N, C-alpha and C positions, 0 to 999 in steps of 0.2 A: 678263451680269448676275450678279455674284458674290454679292450680298446678305450680305456678310461681317458687317456690324454687326447685321443682322437675325438671322442664325444665332447669333451670340454672345449677343445679348440673350435669345433663347429658351433656349439651353442654360444660361445663368447664372441663370435664374429658378427659383423654387420651384414645387412642385405641392402642391395641398391636396385633401383628401378632402371632397367635398360629398355626404353621404349615399350613399356608395358610388361616386360619380362622380369620377374623377381629373381634376382641373381644374388647368390650368397658368396661372401668373400672369406677365403680360408687360406692359410699358409700353403697347404699342399695343392690347392687348385689355382692360386694366384701369386704365390710368393710374397704374400702380404697378409698380416704382418710377418715378421721374420720367421723363417723355418728353423726350429731348434732341433738338435740332434735327437732328443727323446721322441719327439713327434714323428720324425722321419723314420726312426728305428722301429717304432711301434707299427707304422703303416707297412713297412717292408716285412716285418715279422708276421704281421697278419696275412699279407698276401702269400707268403711262403707257406702258411698254414692251410689256406683255403685252395690255393692253386695247385695244379698238377705240374705245370711247366715241362711237359713232355714235348719239347720243341728244340729246334736248332737255333732259333733267333727270337729275341724279345723285340717286338715293335712298339715304339713309344711315340705318339703324336706330340709335336711341339705344342706348348713349350713345357708345361708343368709335369707331364708324364716322364720327362727325361731324368730328373733326379731320382724319381721312384725306380725307374728302370736301372739306373746306375747302381742303386743300392742292392737291387736283386742280382745284378751281375757280380758285384763284389762278394755276395754270399754264395752264389751258385756256380759262377764261372761261365754261365750262358751269356754270349755276347748280345748286346742290344743295338738296335738300329733306329734312327730317328725317321719318323714320317714328317717331312719338312713342309713348311709353308712356301718355300721358294724353290723353283726348279733349278737343277744344275745341268740338265741336258746330257747326262751321262747315258751310255748305251744301256738299253733295257729299262730305262726309268719308267715307273708306273705313275701316272697322274690321274687324279679324279677330283670331282667337286663334292663338297660336303655342305650340309645345311644343319645348323643348330637352332636352338630356340631364340637366338638373338643375332645370328650372323650367317653369312655364306662365304665360302672361300675354296681355293684349290689346295690340294695336298699332293705331295710327291714323295716317292720312295725309290731308292736305287739299290743295286748290287744284290737283289734277291734272284734266286734261280728257281725255275720250275721244279716242283716236287719238294722244295724245302718246307719245313713245318715251322710255323710261327705262332707265338702267343701274343695277343695285343694287350698291352698294359696301359691303363689311362687313369687320370685323376678322378674324373667324373663320368658316370654313365647317365645321360639326361634324356633327351628326346629319342635317342637311338640313331639319329641322322648320321653321325660320324661312323658308328659301328656298321650300319647298313652299307654306306658308301665304301668303306674300307674293305669289308668282307667281299663285296661284289667285285671290286677292282682286283683284289688279290686272287680270288678264284679264277677270274678271267685270265690271269697271267699264269695259271697253273700252280699257285701257291696254296698250301694246305693250312687253314686256320684251325688251330687246336682248341683255343679257348679265348675268351675275353675276360680280363680281370680289371676291376676298378676299385678305387678306394671308396668313393661315394656313389651311392645308387639313388638317383633322383627320378628314375624312369617309373611311370605309373604301373607298369607290369613287365618287369624284366624277364619273368618266366616265359611270357608270351613272346617277347622279343627273341629270347633264346631259341624257342621252338621255331619261330619264323626263319631265323638265320641258320638253324641247324648247327649251332655252336654253343657249347656250355658257357654260361655267363656267371662269374663268381665275383661277389662284391663284399666289402667289409661293413659298411655302415649305410643303412637306408635312411635317407633324409628327405626333408621337404621344406618349402617356404610358403607360408600362408598368411596373407595380409601383412607381409613384412616380418612375420615371426618365424624363427627357425625351429624346426621340429626334427627330432630323431625318432624314427619309427622302428618298432621291432619287426623283424623279417616276416614272421608268421602272423602276429596278432596286431595288425595295423589298425583294426577297428574294435579291438576288445580291451576292456579294462582288466586289471588283475582280478576283480570280483567276477567278471564274466568268464575268465579263463578257469577259475576255480569252480564255477557253478554250471557251466554249459558243456555238456558232452565231454567231460574229463574223466579219464581212467587214472586212478591213483594206486600206488603200490606202497605197502608198508610191511615191516617185518612182522607185525601182529595185526593183520587186516581187520579182525573183529573189533579192535579197540581204536581203529583210525577214525578220526573225524576232523573236519576243518571248521573252525569257528571264526566269526568276524575279527576278534583281536589278532588272529594269525595272519589275516590278509595283508596287513601292512608290511609284513616281513617277507612276502613272497617276491622273488626276483628271477630273472632269466638265468638259467645255468650258463656259466661262461664257456662251457665246452660245446654247447649245442643250442641253436635257436628253438629247437623243438622241446626242450626240457625246462621245466620250472622247478625250483627248489625252495623250500622254506629255510630262511637263514636264521630263524630264531627257534621257536618251539610251538607245539600245538597246545591246546588248552589242558591236555593231560601232562604237559611238561616234557614231552619227548624232544630230542634234539634234531637238528636239521640233517644230520648224517643218516637218519633213518627214513627221511622223507624224499620222495621224488614224484613229481607230476609229469606224465607223458601224455601229450595231446595227439 
């Protein structure tokens, strides 16, 4: 899962200051600039790859999670339901307050029945405020939350948030904003350079282990395996001239 278009769209986008909060602007999180078919398709395909979607209903908070949820419904047939910003006063409506890094608001969801299994799909996982409030409110109404899935992960520790909520959290792209600059972080190696990955506590496998060696000229060709964030593969060759198909690094 390379997510090339998603990475490019994030890094090409601007960031804005919202009362001291560094906010990134992206088609999938803001509808600005325009959302093209290729980007939406890549995001939906990525979610289908990482998510289990063992659920009766997909829940999508307004507003930008809705087109993502619609794409999933078209692919899977699982219906989606909006978590709205406006109440309708329907019987059994669940209402709760949520706080993000830059705003506070009320959210409302209707027509869910106790015992139903729901997967929450969102555009961005940030402070975790929306996730906490939503999970607490749904559980209080007897709804089972099977997982939380987001396109962008900006949370400082989504694994800890997952453990806190007792819900699997699955995301596509781990991102950040620092001093107005947009950053795409690798899931596992957020503080390591390629050099450190190759030289610190790395187990490597080769078809002929006795001849294996990593040399500085090879470092520039090392990249994350598109199939797993835990695997690193050489896309060129080692100093002995062996091809990338023979190499795999597992940390």
